[in-house]
C-alpha positions as CSV (number, residue, x, y, z in Angstrom):
1,M,-8.7,-13.4,6.6
2,I,-8.8,-15.4,3.4
3,Q,-9.0,-19.2,3.6
4,A,-9.1,-21.2,0.4
5,D,-9.5,-24.9,1.0
6,G,-9.2,-27.5,-1.7
7,L,-10.2,-25.3,-4.6
8,T,-10.6,-27.3,-7.8
9,K,-11.9,-26.2,-11.2
10,R,-12.7,-28.6,-14.0
11,Y,-14.0,-28.0,-17.5
12,G,-15.1,-31.3,-18.8
13,D,-12.1,-33.7,-18.5
14,A,-9.6,-30.8,-18.1
15,T,-8.6,-29.9,-14.6
16,V,-7.5,-26.2,-14.5
17,V,-6.9,-25.9,-10.8
18,D,-6.4,-29.0,-8.6
19,G,-6.8,-28.9,-4.8
20,F,-5.5,-25.4,-4.2
21,S,-5.4,-24.4,-0.5
22,L,-4.1,-21.1,1.0
23,N,-4.5,-19.0,4.1
24,V,-3.8,-15.3,3.7
25,K,-3.4,-13.4,7.0
26,A,-4.9,-10.0,7.6
27,G,-2.8,-7.3,6.0
28,E,-0.6,-9.8,4.1
29,L,0.3,-9.6,0.4
30,V,0.6,-13.0,-1.2
31,V,1.7,-13.2,-4.9
32,L,0.6,-16.2,-7.1
33,L,3.4,-16.7,-9.6
34,G,3.3,-18.9,-12.6
35,G,3.4,-19.1,-16.4
36,S,0.5,-18.9,-18.8
37,G,-2.0,-21.8,-18.1
38,S,-0.8,-22.4,-14.5
39,G,-4.2,-21.7,-13.1
40,K,-3.4,-18.6,-11.2
41,T,-6.1,-16.3,-12.7
42,T,-8.7,-19.0,-12.4
43,T,-7.8,-19.4,-8.7
44,L,-8.1,-15.6,-8.2
45,K,-11.5,-15.5,-9.8
46,M,-12.7,-18.4,-7.6
47,I,-11.7,-16.4,-4.5
48,N,-14.3,-13.7,-5.4
49,R,-16.6,-16.2,-7.2
50,L,-16.4,-14.7,-10.6
51,I,-15.8,-18.4,-11.4
52,E,-17.6,-21.0,-9.3
53,P,-15.3,-23.8,-8.1
54,T,-16.1,-27.4,-9.0
55,A,-15.0,-28.3,-5.5
56,G,-13.6,-26.6,-2.4
57,S,-14.4,-23.5,-0.5
58,V,-13.3,-19.9,0.2
59,R,-13.9,-18.1,3.5
60,L,-13.5,-14.4,4.3
61,D,-13.2,-13.8,8.1
62,G,-14.6,-17.3,8.6
63,V,-17.7,-16.8,6.4
64,D,-18.1,-19.0,3.3
65,T,-18.2,-16.8,0.3
66,A,-20.9,-19.1,-1.2
67,E,-23.3,-17.7,1.5
68,L,-22.6,-14.0,0.6
69,P,-24.8,-12.2,-1.9
70,P,-22.9,-10.9,-4.9
71,H,-23.3,-7.2,-4.0
72,E,-21.8,-7.9,-0.5
73,L,-18.9,-9.9,-2.0
74,R,-18.1,-7.1,-4.4
75,R,-18.2,-4.6,-1.5
76,R,-15.8,-6.7,0.5
77,I,-13.4,-7.5,-2.3
78,G,-11.7,-5.0,-4.6
79,Y,-10.6,-6.4,-8.0
80,V,-8.1,-4.9,-10.4
81,F,-7.0,-6.6,-13.7
82,Q,-4.7,-5.8,-16.6
83,R,-7.5,-4.9,-19.1
84,I,-8.6,-2.1,-16.8
85,G,-12.3,-2.1,-18.0
86,L,-13.0,1.6,-17.4
87,F,-16.2,2.8,-18.9
88,P,-15.2,4.9,-21.9
89,H,-18.3,7.1,-21.9
90,M,-17.8,8.0,-18.2
91,T,-15.4,10.5,-16.7
92,V,-12.6,9.5,-14.2
93,G,-14.8,10.6,-11.3
94,E,-17.9,8.7,-12.6
95,N,-15.8,5.5,-13.1
96,V,-14.5,5.7,-9.5
97,A,-18.1,6.3,-8.2
98,V,-19.7,3.3,-9.9
99,T,-19.7,0.9,-6.9
100,P,-20.8,3.6,-4.3
101,G,-23.6,4.4,-6.7
102,L,-24.7,0.8,-6.9
103,L,-24.6,0.6,-3.1
104,G,-26.8,3.6,-2.8
105,W,-24.4,6.0,-1.1
106,P,-25.5,9.6,-0.8
107,L,-24.0,11.9,-3.5
108,E,-22.1,13.9,-0.9
109,R,-20.4,10.9,0.5
110,T,-19.6,9.5,-2.9
111,A,-18.1,12.8,-4.1
112,A,-15.9,13.0,-0.9
113,R,-14.8,9.4,-1.5
114,V,-13.8,10.1,-5.1
115,D,-11.7,13.1,-4.0
116,E,-10.1,11.0,-1.3
117,L,-9.2,8.2,-3.7
118,L,-7.8,10.4,-6.4
119,E,-5.4,11.8,-3.8
120,L,-4.6,8.3,-2.5
121,V,-3.6,7.0,-5.9
122,E,-1.7,10.2,-6.7
123,L,-3.9,11.4,-9.5
124,D,-4.2,15.1,-10.2
125,P,-7.7,16.2,-9.2
126,A,-7.8,18.1,-12.6
127,L,-8.2,14.7,-14.3
128,R,-11.5,14.0,-12.5
129,D,-13.6,15.2,-15.5
130,R,-11.4,13.5,-18.2
131,R,-12.5,10.5,-20.2
132,P,-10.3,7.3,-20.0
133,S,-9.2,7.9,-23.6
134,E,-7.5,11.1,-22.5
135,L,-5.3,9.4,-19.9
136,S,-2.0,7.6,-20.2
137,G,-1.9,3.8,-19.4
138,G,-0.4,4.5,-16.0
139,Q,-3.1,7.0,-15.2
140,Q,-5.9,4.6,-16.4
141,Q,-4.5,1.9,-14.1
142,R,-4.5,4.3,-11.1
143,V,-8.2,5.0,-11.8
144,G,-8.7,1.2,-11.9
145,V,-7.2,0.9,-8.4
146,A,-9.2,3.8,-7.1
147,R,-12.4,2.3,-8.4
148,A,-11.6,-1.0,-6.8
149,L,-11.1,0.8,-3.4
150,A,-14.2,2.9,-3.7
151,A,-16.4,0.8,-1.4
152,E,-13.7,0.5,1.3
153,P,-12.9,-3.2,0.9
154,R,-10.5,-4.9,3.2
155,V,-9.4,-7.4,0.6
156,M,-7.8,-6.7,-2.8
157,L,-7.3,-9.1,-5.7
158,L,-5.1,-8.0,-8.5
159,D,-4.6,-9.9,-11.8
160,E,-1.4,-8.7,-13.6
161,P,-2.5,-5.1,-13.1
162,F,0.8,-3.5,-14.3
163,G,1.8,-6.1,-17.0
164,A,1.0,-3.9,-20.0
165,L,2.9,-0.9,-18.8
166,D,6.4,0.2,-19.6
167,P,9.1,-0.7,-17.0
168,V,9.4,2.8,-15.5
169,T,5.7,3.3,-15.1
170,R,5.3,-0.2,-13.8
171,E,7.9,0.3,-11.0
172,R,6.3,3.6,-10.1
173,L,2.9,2.0,-9.8
174,Q,4.2,-1.0,-7.8
175,Q,5.7,1.4,-5.2
176,S,2.5,3.4,-5.1
177,F,0.4,0.3,-4.5
178,L,2.7,-0.8,-1.7
179,R,2.2,2.5,0.0
180,I,-1.6,2.3,-0.4
181,R,-1.7,-1.3,0.8
182,T,0.3,-0.4,3.9
183,R,-1.8,2.7,4.7
184,L,-5.1,0.8,4.3
185,A,-3.8,-2.5,5.8
186,L,-5.2,-4.4,2.8
187,T,-5.2,-8.1,2.6
188,T,-4.0,-8.8,-0.9
189,V,-3.6,-11.6,-3.5
190,F,-1.7,-10.5,-6.5
191,V,-1.2,-12.6,-9.7
192,T,1.8,-12.2,-11.9
193,H,4.1,-14.1,-14.3
194,D,6.9,-11.5,-13.6
195,M,9.4,-13.0,-11.1
196,T,11.0,-9.6,-10.3
197,E,7.6,-8.2,-9.5
198,A,6.7,-11.1,-7.3
199,L,10.0,-10.9,-5.4
200,T,9.7,-7.1,-5.0
201,L,6.1,-7.0,-3.7
202,A,5.3,-10.2,-1.9
203,D,5.3,-11.1,1.8
204,R,4.9,-14.7,0.5
205,I,4.9,-16.2,-3.0
206,G,2.9,-19.2,-4.1
207,V,4.3,-20.8,-7.2
208,M,1.7,-22.5,-9.4
209,H,2.2,-24.9,-12.3
210,D,-0.3,-27.1,-14.1
211,G,-3.1,-26.0,-11.7
212,R,-1.2,-27.0,-8.6
213,L,0.5,-24.9,-5.8
214,L,4.0,-26.2,-5.8
215,Q,5.5,-24.0,-3.1
216,L,4.5,-21.3,-0.7
217,G,7.1,-19.2,1.1
218,T,8.9,-15.9,1.5
219,P,10.9,-14.6,-1.5
220,R,14.1,-15.6,0.4
221,D,12.7,-19.2,0.9
222,L,12.0,-19.6,-2.8
223,L,15.4,-18.2,-3.8
224,T,17.4,-20.3,-1.3
225,R,15.3,-23.4,-0.7
226,P,13.3,-24.2,-3.8
227,A,10.9,-27.1,-3.3
228,D,11.6,-28.8,-6.7
229,D,13.4,-28.4,-10.0
230,Y,10.6,-26.3,-11.5
231,V,10.8,-23.7,-8.8
232,D,14.6,-23.8,-8.9
233,R,14.5,-23.1,-12.7
234,L,12.0,-20.3,-12.2
235,M,14.2,-18.6,-9.6
236,S,17.3,-19.0,-11.7
237,T,16.3,-16.0,-13.8
238,P,16.3,-13.4,-11.0
239,R,19.4,-14.9,-9.6
240,R,21.2,-14.5,-12.9
241,Q,19.9,-11.0,-13.3
242,A,21.0,-10.0,-9.8
243,A,24.5,-11.4,-10.5
244,V,24.8,-9.4,-13.7
245,V,23.7,-6.2,-12.0
246,D,26.1,-6.9,-9.1
247,A,29.0,-7.4,-11.5
248,L,28.2,-4.2,-13.4
249,I,28.0,-2.2,-10.1
250,G,31.2,-3.8,-8.9
251,G,32.9,-2.9,-12.1
252,T,31.7,0.6,-12.0
253,T,32.8,1.0,-8.4
254,A,36.2,-0.4,-9.2
255,E,36.7,2.0,-12.2
256,A,35.7,4.9,-10.0
257,R,38.3,4.0,-7.4
258,S,41.1,3.5,-10.0
């Protein structure tokens, strides 16, 4: 579905992404995990050509994205990012309808699609005529997801979409997105620096550091067979957290039995 081959991005003498290659199967969710400056966001933006690669190529269903006109690329790929970018002067419904409007959809079809998407992202239809400033952070992010899905893309790219939210709202939106992704059979690349989020969401995780892809594997692969010391150190945090939680649960269970 998505084939990235040798993606490289240089700015002058600085190499931000170096020889990144990845195949994402149809319906798969791959998380790119790494710290600030690892190159994960630049890689994501090269996939939908918001940033042009210095070298390398990206193919969608075998078609080089360099051969696709921008409007076709935006139709095929939904994009959600942390700074949601809703238009403040537009209502929720108008924000969701932006891409169908640009594609020239009939008003009836657009209105029906907006209704369908508000239900899909679990937003109260009564919010349709609200402005973004009248919504909570979680509600705004749901609108962002709905807008990205408006043109019925088969591919979704998400750049730390839930990073600015409180833990309870973040977990709720993660589970909501997993349901949406399963229902629509979306092929997804998801960028995060949050290891727990990566382990929770991913079919496979690609660990990036200094512009390189260090390891690609299932969450279990990374936890049990880290490729190098960097990946091992990265995975040590969720291992410690899991051990603490297990100890607390074990202690609570023991107290209940005594």
